[in-house]
N, C-alpha and C positions, 0 to 999 in steps of 0.2 A: 802199805804196812809188812806182809812176806817180800815183803824185794826187800827191807830192813831192817827185817829178822836173818835172815839169807844174806844182807853185808856183812852185818856183826859175828855170822859163823866163821864166813871166808876171811876173812880178816883173821882171827883167830890162827890162819894162818899162817908164814913167812911170806910166801907167797900166793896170788888168787889161785886155787883148783884150776888146773885145766880144765875142764869140766863146762865149770863155769865162764870162761875169757869163750870157749870155740861156741856156745849158746848164745853168748853175747854175740859175737862175731856174726855169728850168720843169724838174728832175727837183726843183725844191718845189717846187713847185705844183701834183703830178704826185703829195704823196706822200709821193715817195724823202725820202732821209733825203744822199746825196749822189750824182754822178754812181756810170755805173756805171762798170768796167773796159773795155768797149770803148767805151764815148766816150770814158774819159778817155783813152785812145789818140791816138784818131782826132785829142782835137784839143791834147797832143801833138806830133804831125803835125802838125799841121796850123802851126801854132807854133816848131818846127823847120823846117819845111821856108819858114818865110822869112825867115830866117837865113843866115847868110855856111857853114860846115863849124862844125858842131858835137861838140864830145868830150864827150862820158855816161861818168862815169865808179862805177862802181857797186862798194864797198865789201865785202868777205865775204861773196858770196851764198850757200856757205854753211851762212849763221843765218838765211837764211832758211826757215822753219816746212819741214820736209821735205812736206805735204803744202800745199802755196799756191806750194811752187817751178820745180813746171808751169808752172802758170799766169802766173807771172811773166816764163817765159825764156817763154815762149809769147809774152805780151808785148812781148819785146826783141825776139826772132823779127821782129814784128809789124812794128814803129819800122824795124826798121832796115828788111827791105822797103821800105818807103811812101817812108823817108825816107834815099838813096840822101848826104845833105851831113852823118847821122851816126857820127860812129868810136866804138864801145863797149869802152869798157877794162873789165875782171870780175874782181874777187880774188878769192882761194879758198884752201881747203884741195884739196888734190891731188885727191880723193876725187869731190870735185863734175865733174875735169873728165868722166868719161861723160857723166851727165846735160847740162854745158855739146853737148859732140858731136851730141846723142840735136838737142838743141832748137834750137841756133843752127849755122850753117852758117861754113865756112871759118874757125875753130877759132886762132888765133893759142897757145904756150904759152911762155913763160918761167920756166922754177922760177928761182924765191929762195929761196937756206941761212939760216939765221940763221949768221953770221960766231961760231963760240965764243967766238973770242980778247971780241968783247961781249959777248956772255952774261957768259959773267962779271968783267970786270969791273963788267956791272950788278949779276949780283947781287953780289958782292961788295960797291959798295957800299951796296947795300942793308943789306946786314945789318948791317955799321959804322957805318949811323946808329941802324938798332935795339938794338943793344946800346952807341951812348954814352952812351943812357942811366943804362943796367946794364948792365952789362957784364960778369956772369953771369947774365942773361937767357937764351945763347944756348952750350951747352958746341961746342969744340971738331968736338967727330966730328960735334951738330949738324949745322954751317954745313959739314962735310967730303960731310954724306948730302944734305944740299938742291942743291948745287953737285954734284955725283956726277950725282942723279938730274934736276934738271934739264938737263944737259946732254945725258944718255942721250931722254930728255925730245926736248930741242928737234930731233934726228939724224934719233928716226925720223920727222919729219913732213916 
């Protein structure tokens, strides 16, 4: 993930910054497959520091594998600490909040709740599209069960 962020920041330049090329070449010469996480973090901080204000958005942090999440969040903490011109925006399910609090400081939380009407309209449209080809494909009681279950699950999040 950090490597992908480094790539995105690096590719905004007309050419890849010399430091990044050198670091990758040195890593390959030493027999490595690529840069290690600490090296990527340092390069990312260096490139970000040369830019004005940088907004970093990472969607679905809860989907980062649990065993990799602490290392990823520590890397983000270091980036925030070493690059004061960065603003971080993370999204994730509510259960991730404890981990964010453990690894990051000054976490502001905005709770977003799915609108029941939007969900209903979306599900009705999808079920209508599915049954257009064969109206007998889905009985009305099954549609109602799907709708009820999806609305209940959405309100639990």
